[in-house]
C-alpha positions in Angstrom: -26.0 11.2 -6.7 -27.9 10.5 -9.9 -26.2 13.3 -11.7 -22.8 11.6 -11.0 -24.1 8.2 -12.0 -25.5 9.4 -15.3 -22.3 11.1 -16.1 -20.3 8.0 -15.5 -22.7 5.3 -16.8 -21.2 5.2 -20.2 -17.8 4.1 -18.8 -18.2 0.5 -17.8 -14.6 -0.2 -16.9 -12.2 0.9 -14.2 -11.6 3.4 -12.8 -15.2 4.6 -13.2 -16.7 1.5 -11.6 -14.5 2.1 -8.6 -15.8 5.7 -8.5 -19.4 4.6 -8.7 -18.8 2.1 -5.9 -17.3 4.8 -3.7 -20.2 7.2 -4.5 -22.7 4.4 -3.5 -20.9 4.1 -0.2 -20.7 7.8 0.3 -24.4 8.4 -0.2 -25.6 5.4 1.8 -27.1 5.8 5.2 -23.9 4.9 7.1 -22.1 7.9 8.8 -18.8 6.1 8.4 -16.5 4.8 5.6 -13.9 2.0 5.7 -10.4 3.0 4.7 -7.0 1.3 4.8 -3.6 2.6 5.8 -0.7 2.4 3.4 1.2 -0.3 5.3 4.6 1.4 4.7 5.9 0.1 8.1 3.9 -3.1 8.3 0.5 -4.7 7.6 -2.1 -2.2 6.3 -4.8 -1.4 9.0 -8.5 -1.0 8.4 -10.1 2.1 9.9 -13.6 3.4 10.1 -13.8 7.2 9.6 -16.7 9.6 9.8 -18.0 11.2 6.6 -18.6 14.4 8.5 -14.9 14.7 9.3 -13.9 13.8 5.7 -16.0 16.8 4.6 -14.3 19.0 7.1 -10.9 17.9 5.7 -12.1 18.6 2.2 -13.3 22.1 3.1 -10.1 23.0 4.8 -8.0 22.0 1.8 -10.3 23.7 -0.7 -10.2 26.9 1.3 -6.5 26.8 1.7 -5.9 26.2 -2.1 -8.8 28.5 -3.2 -10.5 25.7 -5.1 -13.9 26.8 -6.4 -17.0 25.3 -8.1 -16.3 24.2 -11.7 -12.5 23.9 -11.2 -11.2 20.8 -12.9 -9.5 18.3 -10.6 -7.6 15.1 -11.6 -8.4 11.9 -9.9 -5.5 9.5 -10.5 -5.1 7.9 -7.1 -6.5 4.4 -6.0 -9.9 4.8 -4.3 -9.0 2.1 -1.8 -6.9 4.6 0.1 -7.7 7.9 1.8 -5.8 10.1 -0.8 -8.0 9.0 -3.6 -11.2 9.1 -1.6 -10.4 12.7 -0.5 -10.0 13.9 -4.1 -13.6 12.8 -4.7 -14.9 14.3 -1.4 -13.3 17.6 -2.3 -15.1 17.5 -5.6 -18.4 16.8 -3.9 -17.9 19.5 -1.3 -16.6 22.3 -3.5 -18.4 21.3 -6.8 -15.2 20.5 -8.6 -15.3 18.8 -12.0 -13.5 15.5 -11.8 -11.2 14.3 -14.6 -10.8 10.6 -14.0 -7.9 8.5 -15.0 -6.9 5.0 -13.9 -4.1 5.1 -11.4 -0.8 4.7 -13.2 2.8 5.9 -13.3 1.8 8.4 -16.1 -1.5 10.0 -15.1 -1.1 12.9 -17.5 -0.4 10.8 -20.6 -3.8 11.5 -22.2 -5.1 14.5 -20.3 -5.9 17.4 -22.6 -8.0 19.5 -20.3 -6.5 22.4 -18.4 -6.4 21.3 -14.7 -6.9 23.6 -11.8 -5.8 20.9 -9.3 -4.1 17.5 -9.1 -2.9 15.3 -6.3 -0.1 12.7 -7.1 2.5 10.6 -5.4 6.2 11.4 -6.1 6.6 8.5 -8.5 3.8 9.9 -10.7 5.4 13.3 -10.7 8.9 11.9 -11.5 7.5 9.8 -14.4 5.6 12.8 -15.8 8.7 15.0 -15.8 10.5 12.3 -17.9 8.2 12.8 -20.8 8.3 16.4 -22.3 4.6 16.5 -23.2 3.5 15.2 -19.7 6.0 17.6 -18.0 4.3 20.5 -19.9 0.9 19.4 -18.7 2.2 19.1 -15.2 3.4 22.7 -15.2 0.2 23.8 -16.8 -1.7 22.4 -13.8 -2.4 25.4 -11.6 -2.0 23.6 -8.2 -0.2 20.3 -7.6 0.0 18.6 -4.2 2.4 15.7 -3.7 2.0 13.2 -0.9 2.4 9.5 0.0 6.1 9.4 0.1 9.4 11.3 0.4 10.4 13.8 -2.2 14.1 13.6 -2.9 16.3 16.6 -3.6 16.7 15.8 -7.3 12.9 15.8 -7.8 12.5 18.9 -5.6 15.2 20.8 -7.6 13.4 20.0 -10.9 10.0 21.1 -9.4 11.5 24.4 -8.1 11.9 25.6 -11.7 8.2 25.2 -12.5 5.9 28.2 -12.7 2.8 26.7 -11.2 2.0 26.2 -7.5 3.4 23.0 -6.0 3.1 21.7 -2.4 4.4 18.7 -0.5 1.7 17.5 2.0 2.0 16.1 5.5 -0.7 13.8 6.8 -1.8 10.2 7.2 -4.9 8.1 7.0 -5.9 8.9 10.6 -5.9 12.6 9.8 -8.0 12.0 6.6 -5.3 13.2 4.3 -3.0 16.2 5.0 -3.0 18.6 7.9 0.0 20.7 6.7 1.6 22.0 3.5 5.1 22.8 2.4 5.6 25.0 -0.7 8.2 23.5 -3.1 8.6 26.3 -5.6 8.4 30.0 -6.0 9.3 32.7 -3.5 7.5 30.8 -0.7 9.5 27.6 -1.1 10.5 26.2 2.3 11.9 23.2 4.1 9.2 23.6 6.7 5.5 22.5 6.8 2.8 24.9 7.9 -0.2 23.4 9.6 -3.7 24.3 8.6 -5.6 26.7 10.9 -7.2 25.0 13.9 -4.5 22.3 13.8 -2.3 22.3 16.9 1.0 20.6 17.0 3.6 19.8 19.7 6.4 17.4 20.5 6.4 14.2 22.5 9.1 13.2 24.9 10.7 11.4 22.0 10.6 14.5 19.8 7.9 13.0 17.6 5.1 15.2 16.3 1.9 15.3 18.3 -1.2 16.4 16.3 -4.5 17.8 17.7 -6.9 18.3 14.8 -10.5 18.0 16.3 -12.2 18.8 13.0 -10.8 15.7 11.3 -9.7 13.4 14.1 -11.4 12.8 17.5 -8.1 11.8 19.3 -4.8 13.6 19.7 -2.3 11.6 17.6 1.2 10.9 18.7 3.1 10.2 15.4 6.3 8.3 14.8 7.7 11.3 12.9 10.7 12.9 14.5 10.5 16.6 13.8 12.0 19.9 14.6 9.4 22.4 15.8 9.9 26.1 15.2 8.6 29.1 17.2 6.3 30.2 14.3 4.5 26.9 14.5 6.1 25.4 11.4 7.9 22.0 11.5 10.6 20.1 9.6 10.6 16.3 9.2 13.8 14.6 10.4 12.7 11.0 9.9 10.5 8.3 11.5 11.1 7.0 15.0 10.7 3.4 13.8 13.4 4.1 11.2 16.0 4.8 13.8 18.7 2.1 13.8 20.7 1.5 17.0 24.1 0.2 16.0 26.7 -0.1 18.7 24.8 2.2 21.0 24.6 5.0 18.4 21.1 5.9 17.1 21.1 6.5 13.4 18.2 8.2 11.6 17.8 6.2 8.4 16.3 9.1 6.4 19.3 11.4 7.2 21.8 8.9 5.9 19.7 8.2 2.8 19.6 12.0 2.1 23.4 12.1 2.0 23.6 9.0 -0.2 21.2 10.4 -2.8 24.1 12.7 -3.9 26.1 9.7 -5.0 23.6 6.9 -5.8 21.5 7.4 -9.0 19.4 4.3 -8.7 16.7 3.2 -6.1 18.1 2.2 -2.8 17.2 1.9 0.9 19.1 1.7 4.2 18.0 -1.1 6.6 19.5 -3.2 9.4 20.0 -6.8 10.4 20.7 -8.3 13.9 24.4 -8.3 14.8 26.0 -10.1 17.8 28.4 -7.2 18.6 26.6 -4.1 17.5 23.0 -5.1 18.1 22.1 -3.9 14.7 24.3 -3.6 11.6 23.5 -1.2 8.7 22.8 -2.8 5.4 22.4 -0.9 2.1 20.0 -2.3 -0.5 20.7 -1.1 -4.0 18.7 -1.9 -7.1 20.6 -3.3 -10.0 20.6 -1.1 -13.1 22.5 -2.5 -16.1 22.0 0.8 -18.1 23.8 3.0 -15.5 26.5 0.4 -15.0 27.4 1.3 -11.5 30.7 -0.2 -10.3 30.2 -1.9 -6.9 33.7 -1.2 -5.7 33.5 2.4 -6.8 30.2 2.9 -5.0 31.7 1.3 -1.9 34.5 3.9 -1.9 32.1 6.8 -2.5 29.9 5.7 0.4 32.9 5.7 2.7 33.9 9.2 1.5 30.5 10.8 2.2 29.5 9.1 5.5 31.2 9.0 8.9 32.3 5.6 9.9 29.5 4.9 12.3 26.9 5.6 9.5 28.7 3.4 6.9 26.8 0.1 6.0 28.5 -3.1 6.9 27.3 -4.6 3.6 26.0 -3.4 0.3 23.5 -5.8 -1.3 22.5 -5.5 -5.0 19.0 -6.6 -5.5 16.5 -6.8 -8.4 13.9 -4.5 -6.9 13.1 -2.8 -3.6 10.0 -4.2 -1.9 7.1 -1.7 -2.1 3.8 -1.3 -0.5 0.6 -1.2 -2.5 0.8 2.6 -2.6 4.3 2.6 -4.0 6.2 3.4 -0.9 9.3 1.5 0.2 8.2 -1.2 2.6 10.7 -0.8 5.5 9.4 -4.0 7.1 10.0 -6.0 4.0 13.4 -4.5 3.5 14.5 -5.7 6.9 13.1 -9.2 6.1 15.0 -9.3 2.8 18.2 -8.2 4.4 17.9 -10.7 7.2 17.4 -13.5 4.5 20.6 -12.5 2.7 22.9 -11.5 5.6 23.9 -13.7 8.6 26.5 -12.9 11.3 
């Protein structure tokens, strides 16, 4: 502990103070730590997790990615949430050298060291690719894992060309970060996630993923993620159960419709629903205004109708200043519903 404190003592400002605070909590006598969920589908929840299980998770990841003592790892995630905490725990467990940067949209802006490992959210990766020097540093990072949100096809296509090793992760706060990886580039690129060894998965009656990972979680978790499970033990995400919209008796998976719309909408958007007297729920498309791209509303309306079957077409398209986000940068589905309900009345 003192070694870490001495190395950080000359940095009085964030994010180093946050790191010191976390290290104080990690090395105290309590066997547990307090963490918060992201709140992407509602209010963030507070959880108490065992340090022993966090170390198990760290070992599993380090072994899977062949991270070794002395490897340089970038910490650019908020330490309030499990993703940031686990970067630090991996460093402690495997002896990694942490390169610390304040969480931002451009975590590689001033990183000059060669990184063996980095963990980012999709927005950080997207922003890094938009700046040539940062994009070069991103590709120079040996292993990159991306979590905390969906990776759209445009971003995935850009990453597929890169020569380093890049994974999408699957997991949640309750599983102490990820329990499965999906390769995004190279010859091993796939649409399917492969669970870590000793992680068992199955399907619930609602076709949602069930996770049994005793090394990191005491209870079997029934998730809200609708998946397709394959005979080789891999799985593919279809969408979230709580993102299914029932309109006129037809169940519509929000993520599937959004995936189609990404081919024609170049700005941020989200599909949501509002109560409707006839259909029960009516689809509403929220689209961020973007003066630079000058999207014509009428033209977009026609394009939407051309790519979606009638039952998936939104009843209204609303142009808004910005989509509501959670503290971790995910689209807040709950707030999207509230916003649409405020603007649309039947």
